[in-house]
C-alpha positions in Angstrom: 20.7 -31.7 -1.2 19.2 -28.5 0.2 15.5 -27.8 0.5 13.8 -25.2 -1.5 13.4 -22.8 1.5 17.2 -23.0 2.3 18.2 -22.3 -1.3 15.7 -19.4 -1.7 16.6 -17.6 1.5 20.1 -16.3 2.0 21.6 -16.5 5.5 22.1 -12.8 5.8 20.4 -9.7 4.4 22.0 -6.3 4.1 19.7 -3.5 5.3 19.3 -1.2 2.3 19.5 2.0 4.3 22.0 1.3 7.1 24.1 -1.4 5.5 23.7 -3.5 8.6 23.7 -7.3 8.2 20.4 -8.8 9.4 20.3 -12.5 10.3 17.8 -13.1 13.1 14.1 -12.5 13.3 14.7 -10.1 16.1 17.1 -8.0 14.0 14.5 -7.9 11.1 11.7 -6.8 13.5 13.9 -4.1 15.1 14.8 -2.8 11.6 11.2 -2.8 10.6 10.1 -0.8 13.7 13.0 1.6 13.2 12.0 2.2 9.5 8.3 2.6 10.4 9.2 5.2 13.0 11.4 7.0 10.5 8.8 7.0 7.8 5.8 7.8 10.0 6.0 11.6 9.8 6.2 11.3 6.0 3.1 9.2 5.8 1.2 11.5 8.1 2.1 14.4 5.9 0.9 12.5 2.8 -2.4 11.6 4.5 -3.1 15.2 5.6 -2.4 16.4 2.1 -4.8 13.9 0.6 -7.5 14.8 3.2 -7.1 18.5 2.4 -7.3 17.8 -1.4 -10.5 15.8 -1.0 -12.1 18.5 1.0 -11.3 21.2 -1.7 -11.7 19.4 -5.0 -14.3 17.2 -6.6 -13.6 13.5 -6.8 -12.6 12.0 -10.2 -15.5 10.9 -12.3 -15.9 7.4 -13.5 -15.6 6.7 -17.2 -18.7 5.9 -19.1 -20.2 2.4 -18.5 -18.7 1.0 -21.7 -15.2 2.2 -20.9 -15.1 0.9 -17.3 -13.0 -1.9 -16.0 -14.5 -4.7 -14.0 -13.2 -3.1 -10.8 -14.6 0.3 -11.7 -17.9 -1.3 -12.4 -17.9 -2.9 -9.0 -17.1 0.4 -7.1 -19.6 2.4 -9.1 -22.5 0.6 -7.3 -23.6 0.9 -3.7 -22.4 -2.1 -1.7 -25.6 -2.3 0.3 -28.3 -2.0 -2.3 -26.5 -2.4 -5.7 -27.8 1.0 -6.9 -25.7 3.2 -9.2 -23.6 5.7 -7.3 -22.3 7.8 -10.1 -23.7 7.5 -13.6 -22.0 9.4 -16.3 
């Protein structure tokens, strides 16, 4: 009988971009580094666009207190003093 880990993890994994079969930890780490290097310029472009957008346009306003989710309610208050940051 096999353990849960053995049955849940296939012996090989086919890299979705290159089609290469990955079996060892080193192969997985090398593939991760390669993909991070490939995607790095894209992420830097997205980050610079977001920075430029926040400099030029106003931030989105919070919904009224009754329509806020729990998370929105948490972020609408100052983390230091608990005071209201943006009351609409």
